[in-house]
C-alpha positions in Angstrom: 4.6 2.9 -16.6 4.2 0.3 -13.8 7.3 1.4 -11.8 10.9 0.3 -11.6 11.9 -3.3 -10.7 12.4 -3.7 -7.0 15.9 -4.1 -5.7 14.7 -7.1 -3.7 12.9 -9.4 -6.2 11.3 -11.4 -3.4 10.5 -9.0 -0.7 11.2 -9.7 2.9 7.5 -9.2 3.5 6.6 -12.3 1.5 9.5 -14.3 3.0 8.1 -13.6 6.5 4.6 -14.6 5.3 5.8 -17.9 4.0 7.2 -18.7 7.5 4.2 -17.5 9.4 2.3 -20.0 11.5 -1.2 -19.0 10.2 -2.6 -21.4 7.6 -3.1 -20.1 4.1 -6.7 -19.9 2.8 -7.7 -22.7 0.6 -8.5 -22.2 -3.1 -12.2 -22.8 -2.3 -12.1 -20.1 0.4 -10.5 -17.6 -2.1 -13.0 -18.5 -4.8 -15.9 -18.0 -2.3 -14.5 -14.6 -1.2 -14.2 -13.4 -4.8 -17.8 -14.5 -5.5 -19.0 -12.8 -2.3 -17.8 -9.5 -3.8 -19.9 -10.1 -6.9 -17.0 -11.2 -9.3 -16.3 -14.3 -11.3 -13.7 -16.6 -9.8 -11.1 -16.8 -12.6 -7.6 -18.4 -12.4 -5.7 -15.1 -12.5 -8.0 -13.5 -9.9 -7.6 -16.4 -7.5 -3.8 -16.4 -8.1 -3.6 -12.7 -7.3 -5.7 -13.0 -4.2 -3.8 -16.0 -3.0 -0.4 -14.3 -3.5 -1.5 -11.1 -1.6 -3.1 -13.3 1.1 0.5 -14.5 1.8 2.1 -11.1 1.9 2.8 -9.0 5.1 3.4 -5.7 3.3 2.0 -3.9 0.3 3.4 -5.2 -3.0 3.6 -3.4 -6.4 2.2 -4.6 -9.6 5.7 -5.4 -10.8 6.5 -7.6 -7.7 3.2 -9.5 -8.2 3.9 -10.0 -11.9 7.4 -11.4 -11.2 6.0 -13.8 -8.6 3.2 -15.0 -10.8 5.3 -15.2 -14.0 5.5 -19.0 -14.0 1.7 -19.2 -14.2 1.7 -17.5 -17.6 -0.6 -14.5 -16.8 0.2 -11.3 -18.7 0.9 -8.0 -16.9 -2.4 -6.4 -18.1 -4.5 -9.3 -16.7 -2.8 -9.1 -13.3 -3.2 -5.3 -13.3 -7.0 -5.5 -14.2 -7.5 -8.0 -11.4 -5.6 -5.9 -8.9 -7.8 -2.9 -9.8 -11.0 -5.0 -9.7 -10.2 -6.4 -6.3 -9.3 -3.0 -5.0 -12.5 -1.5 -6.3 -14.5 -4.3 -4.7 -12.8 -3.5 -1.3 -10.8 -6.7 -1.0 -7.5 -4.8 -1.5 -6.2 -1.4 -0.4 -4.3 0.5 -3.0 -1.6 2.9 -1.8 1.0 5.3 -3.3 3.8 5.6 -0.8 5.3 8.7 -2.4 7.2 7.1 -5.3 4.3 7.0 -7.8 4.0 3.2 -7.6 0.7 1.7 -6.6 1.1 -1.0 -4.0 -1.7 -3.4 -3.1 -2.4 -5.3 0.1 -5.3 -7.2 1.7 -7.8 -4.9 3.5 -7.6 -7.3 6.4 -4.4 -9.4 6.2 -3.5 -12.7 7.9 -0.9 -10.7 9.8 -3.7 -8.8 11.5 -3.3 -5.5 9.7 -6.4 -3.6 8.9 -6.7 -1.0 6.3 -5.6 2.0 8.4 -2.2 0.9 9.6 1.0 2.9 9.0 3.9 1.8 6.7 7.6 2.2 6.9 9.5 3.0 3.7 13.3 2.6 3.5 14.8 5.6 1.8 17.8 3.5 0.6 16.4 0.2 -0.8 12.7 1.1 -1.1 11.6 -1.8 1.1 8.1 -1.3 2.4 6.9 -2.9 5.6 3.7 -2.6 7.7 3.9 -1.2 11.1 1.6 -2.1 14.0 -1.4 0.2 14.1 -0.3 1.7 17.5 3.2 2.5 16.3 2.1 5.9 15.2 -0.8 7.7 16.8 -2.5 10.6 14.9 -4.3 13.0 17.1 -6.5 15.8 15.6 -5.7 19.2 16.9 -7.7 22.4 16.5 -7.6 23.5 12.9 -6.5 20.2 11.6 -8.3 18.6 8.6 -11.4 16.7 9.3 -9.8 13.5 8.0 -7.6 13.4 11.1 -10.6 13.3 13.4 -12.2 10.4 11.4 -8.8 8.6 11.1 -9.1 8.5 7.3 -5.5 9.2 6.6 -2.5 7.2 5.3 0.5 7.4 7.6 4.0 6.7 6.2 7.3 6.7 8.1 10.5 7.0 6.1 14.0 6.1 7.2 16.6 3.4 6.8 15.5 -0.2 7.4 17.5 -2.5 9.6 19.3 -4.1 6.5 20.4 -0.7 5.2 21.2 1.0 8.6 
């Protein structure tokens, strides 16, 4: 129901985030952000927001549950908080073609905004964010209106460096 377990329990995206020079937001900052979006600041909600604030790529519900397992939150609570934060506009929810929803901050510490492309490895399933200018979508005559307004999700599939 929530997707298969990832082949890489701790994604490279999170490992990169842990080594990034940017300072992680404080608990008070996370609580204030949650409240600004009209929601109660609960322990599970802060934990989910904190974890995704550290990630440099979209993460699945399963990956987030595994990472927060030591905190004792059940899968349903984490899922509800992911959905609430996505509905409030804090997270972006994407299906990268494998029928697994992945979540990421709308504006991440890595500087990614909500319209950036993703790379999906066809061998291991690793998902990584690409810089916004890596892929340029240009509307041509007869193309859907969404291309003109840049309201599209772009995915590039291939083999990642580790699998190549």
